[in-house]
N, C-alpha and C positions, 0 to 999 in steps of 0.2 A: 467559515465553520462548517462542520456539516450539517446535511442535510437530514433533517427528521423524516424520518419513513413514514408516510399517509397511513390512519389508520380509522375504522370505522368502529366506533362505539359499540359493545352488545345493547339490544334494547333491556330497556326495564320493563319486565313483565309486571300486569296491573294484578293487582292481589284481588279485587273483587269485591263487593260487600260484604259485613260480616254477617253472619247466622244468625236475623232480627228475630227471630222465635227462639232461640237460646238467648238472646241476650233481653227480648222483655219477660221470659221467667226468671231467668235471673237477678234481676232486676225487681220486680216482683216478689222475690222471694225475700230480699233484704229489706224490703218495704213492710212483707207479712211479721218477720222476726221481731221488729219492732212494736207493730201491732199487738202480737199475742201476748208480746212484755208486758205492752200496757196493758191487755184485757186482763192478764193475772194480775199484776199489781193494782189494778183498779178492785179486783174482787177483794182483795185484803182490805185497800181503803174501804169497801163499803160495808168489810164485815165488824166496822167499829159503832156501827148505826143501831147494827137489833143483835148485834154477837153472834155474826153466820160466819166464825172462821171456820168450821170442820167445811163448809161447802163450799167456801174462799180456795182450799187448802184442796179439797176432794175434788170437787169437778172442776175446778181451775186444774190444777196439779195434773189430772187423767186427760185434763181435752191437750195441757200443751204435750204430755207424753205423747197420745195417738198422733197427733198431728210431726213429731220428729223421729218417731218410731218409723211409723210410714213411708215418711220423705229416706230416713238412711236404708229403709227398708228394699226400697225398689227408687234405687237413684234414674233411672233412666225412663220411668214411667210418670205419667201426670196423674194417677190414682190418688195421690196425697194432697193435690190441689181439689180433688173431690169431700176428701176428710175434712180437710182446712173448710170448707163451704158450711158443712153439716157443724164443726165446731163452731163456726161461727155463730151459728143459731142454736147452739148449747151455750154458750155466753150470752147471749140476751137472754134467755131462761133463767141462767144461773143470777145473775142480775135484777132480773124482774122477783125472784123470790127471795134473794137478799132483801133487798129495799122494799118488801111486803107487799108486790102489785104497785110501785110507783107507775103511773102510767109512761111516764116519761123514757122508761127504761127500755120501753117498745122500739122507741126508735133505734137502739143498737142494733136492730133486722135491716133498717136502710144503714147502719154507715157500714155494716160488714156486706150488705150487696153492692155499697160502691166501690170498697176496696177492691172485691173480685174484679170488678170490672179492669183493672192493671193487667191481670194475664188473658186480659183478649178472647174469652172465651166464653160466649151466652149460658152455656150447659153447666157452669159454675153456679146458677143462681138455684138450678132444680132443687141441689140438696138442701140447700137453710131456706127454700122456700116450704119445699117437704118439711122440713124440721119445723118454721114458724107455724105452718098450717093443723099438723100434730101436734104442737104445745098447745097453742089458741083453743083448738077442740078439745083435746082431752084436758086441759086446765081449766078451762071455760066452763065444761060440763059438772067435774068433780066439786068447782065453787058452787056452781048453779044448785046440785043434791044437797047443798048443805055441808060438805065434808070441810072441817076445820082447817087452817094451816095451809091451805094451798098457795094463798099469795097470787094468786095471778092477776086481779084486780083490787085500788083499793074501794070499789063500788060495791054495793050489797049483792048486786045482781048484773051478769052480763047478758044481754036479750040474744035475741037470734040475729035479730035486725042489726045489733049494736056489730054485732061476730059477721058476719055477712060484709058490713060497711068497710069493717077493720081489715077483713081477710081480702077484700075486693082493691083496698088501696095499696095495702103490701103486695098484691099481686102486681099489680099497676105499676111499682116502685122494681118489684123483680122483673117486669117485662122491659121498664126503660134502660134499667141498669143491664140489664143484658143484652138490649139494641145498641146500647153505645158500644159493648163488647163487641157484639157483634161489626159494627159500625170501623171498630179503634181495628180488629182483626183484617178486613175488607182493607183498610188504608196502609197498614202493613206490607200485606199482602200488593196490596198497589205498587209501597216504596220499592219493593222486593223486587219486582216484577221491572219496574224502572230503573232500579240497580243493575240487572242484569241489563238490561237494554245495555246501559250505556257500558257496562262492561266487556258487550260485543260490539259494541258497536269503538268502543276503545281500544279493543284488541283488533278488530279490522283496519282499526288507524293504524295500530304498531306493525301490523303485517303488511301492510300499504307502503310504510316508511320504511321498515327495514327491504320490502321487497325494492324500493328506490336507492337505498342506502347501498345493497348490495351491488346492484346496477352501475352504480358514481363507484364503487368501487373497482366493480369491472373494467368500467371506462378508464378509472385513473392510472391500474394496470397495464392498460393498454398503453397508453398516453405513456406513461414508466417506460415501458418496452421499446414503445417506439422513438423515444428521446434516448434511452440509453443504446439502441440499434443505431439510432443517427450518430450517438459519440463512437460506438465499434466502430462501423463505415468508416469517419473519421479520422480514426486511430488506426485503422488497415491502412489507409489508404497514406497518412505520414509514413507507419513504417516499412509500408511496400516501395515510396520514395526513399527511406532511409537505405531499405537494402538495395536499391537499385545505386543508391549511391555508393553503399557499401562494396558491392561488384563490381562497380568501373573503380574506385580506387585498388580495390585489390588488384584487378588487370593491369591496371596502370605499371603496381609494384612490380605482378609476375612479368611484364614486358622490360623493368627497370632490371630486374633481376639477370631476365635472360640477355639482353645488353651487356648488363655486367659482367657474364659469364663472358661473352663474342669479346670483351677487352684482356685479352691474354697478356698478363704481364710477364711470363716467357718472352714475348715478340720482342718485349722493353729488353728484358735481360738479355737475349738472344746477341742484340745490339750493341748493348757493354760491352759482352766478354768479344763479339768483333772487332770494335774499338779499342781494346784491350790488348788482341794480339798485334792489331795492327800499329800501335801508338810507337813504333820506332819509327814506320815511314811516315804517319801523319805528326810529327815530332820533326822531321826534314822537311815539311810544307811550311806548317805554322809554328812551328819551334815546341821544344818540348815543355816550357809552362803550360802552354794553352792546349798542348795534347794532354796532357796530365789533368787539367783542367775539366777537359769533355768528359773523359774517362768518367773522373769523379761525380760529375753532372749526374751523366747517364746512370753509372750505379747508385746513385740516392735517390734517383727517376724510379727508377725499376723497384729500388728496397720500400719507397712510398708509395707506390702505386700497388704493391702486395700487399700493403700494410691497409691502406683503404678499401681497396676490394675486401677484404678482409672484413672489417668494420661496415661498410655499408653493407655485406651480405649479412653481417650478421642483425643492422637494423632492422634489413625487409623483410628476413626471418622473424623477428620477435612484432612486427607491424602484418604480416598476416597472418602469425599466431593471435592477435589481438582481434583482426576483424574475423578471426576463423569465430570466436567468442562472441565479438557481436553479434553475429548470424545466427551462432545458439540462442542467445535471447532472446530474437527479432524471432527466430523459431519458435520458440515457448512462449512466447504473447501471442502470435496470430493465433497457434494454439488455443489459448486460454479466450484469446475474443473471439473465435468462431466456437466457442462452447465445447471444445477438446484437451481439455488441461491433460498435460500426462501425469501421470500415476510409477513412471518408471524409476526406481532405486535401484542405484550402483554404488560397488563400494569407490569411494574417492577419499585423496589423502589433503586433508585439510591444509597442511602446508602448501601445496602447490595451488591451488585457490586462493591463498593470499599472495603467493608469490605471481600467480596473474595478474590478481587485481590491483598490486601495485604497478606491475610494468603498463597496465592501460590507463592508470593515475599518474602516472612518471611527471608527464608538464606540468601538472596546477600544484605538483608538488615542487617540484625542481624549481619552477618560476618564484615560489612565495620563500623559498630556502626553507621547508621544513625538515627538520633530521626525526628519520624514521628509524626506529630500533626497532630489533626482532630479537625474541629470546622464545625458542621454538625448537624442542628437542627434535634428533634424528628420528628416533625409532616412534612416532605420532602411531598409534592405530590409526587404521584405514575405520572408519562411517560409511554409512548405506545413507544416500542423500541422492538430491538432483542436482549434477552441479551447477549447473546453470542458475539455478533459481538459490542454491549455496552463493551463486556467481554475486546476484544480484542483492543478497543481502551485504555483503561484503562491500561492496562497491556505493551502496549506498548511505552504509558507518562512514566509511572512511571517508566517501565526500562532503558528509553532514561535519567531521571533525573538522577537513581544510576549510569550510567554509567557518567554522567557528574561531580559527585561528585567524590572531590577528595580524594583518598587511604592515602594520605601524611598529615594526620592534618589537621587544621581547621575547620571551623563552619560545621557539614554536618548534614542538617537538608532538609525536605521534610515537609511543608505546605499544608494540605486539607481542602479549606473551602468551606461550600456549602449555597449559599441563594438566595433568591427570590427577583427578583428588577423587574418593567414592568411588569408584568405577564411573567416570564421568569425566569429558572429553571438555576441557572450558579454557575458551578464549576470551581475553581481555583486552579491548581496547582504549586505552588512554592516552587524553590527548590535554594541553595546554589551551585549550579554546574559552568562548566565556564562560561556559556550566549556566546554570539555568536555578532558581529558587523552587521550593517545595510545591508553591503553586502552578509552578508549570511545568515539573514534574509530576503532577498528577493528572497534565492533559495533553500529557506527549504520545499516549495511543488513541486519541480521542479520532478517527476520522473526517478530516480534514484541518483539526488542529495545527497551525504552521506559527514560528515565531519570524518566519522571515518573510519580507516584503511580497515579492513572488512566488512562494511556495504552495504548494496545491496542498500539504497536510497530509500527503498519503504515504510518504518515506518510510517513518519508522512502523504504521498501523500493519502497512506490507512484509515490512520485516519481521513483526513479531507472528502474522498469519503463517508467513513461511517454516520461519521455525517451530510453530504449532504442529504444523504438517507432520515434518519432521520428528514429534514426540520431544521437539529442546523446549527452553527456557530460557528468553532472551529481556535483558534486564537494562536500561537507561538510568544510572545514577549519578548526582551531581555532589558535592560541598555545599554548592552556594554560587552566587554568580562571580562571577572573574579567578572560578577557582577551577574549572576544564568540569570534565565531563568521564563516566565510566561506562562504558559497553560491553556486557556480562555474554556472554552466548554459550549454553551447556550442551553437550549433544550425551546420548547413553552410547557406550560402547559395547 
């Protein structure tokens, strides 16, 4: 299987702490919504005792409206919170009046003061405290001078001493609530500061980790390059040795051809002609029958030598052409290894590539008794491409077909068909080999995948890459196991 490329995952950015001030504000607003509704409903309930419905609806409704209007009109301001503080004092005054001075209603000032702590702003204690002081001073005074239905207290008289003690105790409550709000705010600010410090530390840690990952990635890249370079050097050495062997074999063939050319069949032909002319004299010495036999043998040898020389010269020429093709392939591969791949494209004849490839694979085809059928028109259009690389594709495809065909009997055939269709030059190569199932077919072009025991899994991957570089389409299909395979190669003309 192919080796998955190493990758470094992208760092996860720390989002940081939420806006605690905004969170406190929103949470407190939700609490206040419940409390204000409760205050208004409470006023309606108290209205049953002394029939104070006008006060419950009038003062309570005005207080709710003032709060929500201020909040909607100034959504980005804290002014509505100060209005809320004053409204909580107004509700206290409303309840005291509704209950005709019931002393327990004064505790609503302390409840309102406690509610405001949730905003963590000690200054919110000032409006409610002012309302309480003004309310107590004014209504206490009005009751003391004898004005009827003030309903400040159920006592007959509210002395100055009682008023001072009352206000001092209320001030202490407001002071304590303000102190709690201040402490909560400091605690929240400390949390924010610690959260920001933690965020900074985490960002520094992430930066350090990312730096280490980048450094590791560079090291891995260097290592991969070194390994690849080592493989390329090894491949270069192997191809160098192959090239030397091919050159040596070519030199040997050239020498054989030279010696073959020196062996002139005309010499034997002249000798046969000489004996033919001298046959009466030879017959007088060795007899007519023997003389005839000598002439016939010499004539036969002359003809056989002539035919053998033509056949040997033809074979030598084919072998030299094959060596030339191999040298071209080796040259392309050396350029690839050295990082200087050629982009040269020339007009080539697909039929010539097919014939040259079949010539190079003649031995295994002949050894296995494979019948190769060709259906290739003579008037094929030329295509522009890299001849050596396209030969490499043909070699890989035909070798796969040969290896897929069983050597133990059965139909052993390879059929090559070339046709023009819709402006495309289409080559189909069908074989009677083993074929493959759908699962195998989905993995054929995965680099490193192979069904062969000693395969590298590079063959079809490289074929597809080469055809892609020629703006063509390369596909391999099969009807299933034991039903052969079809390779289709399409070129734009």
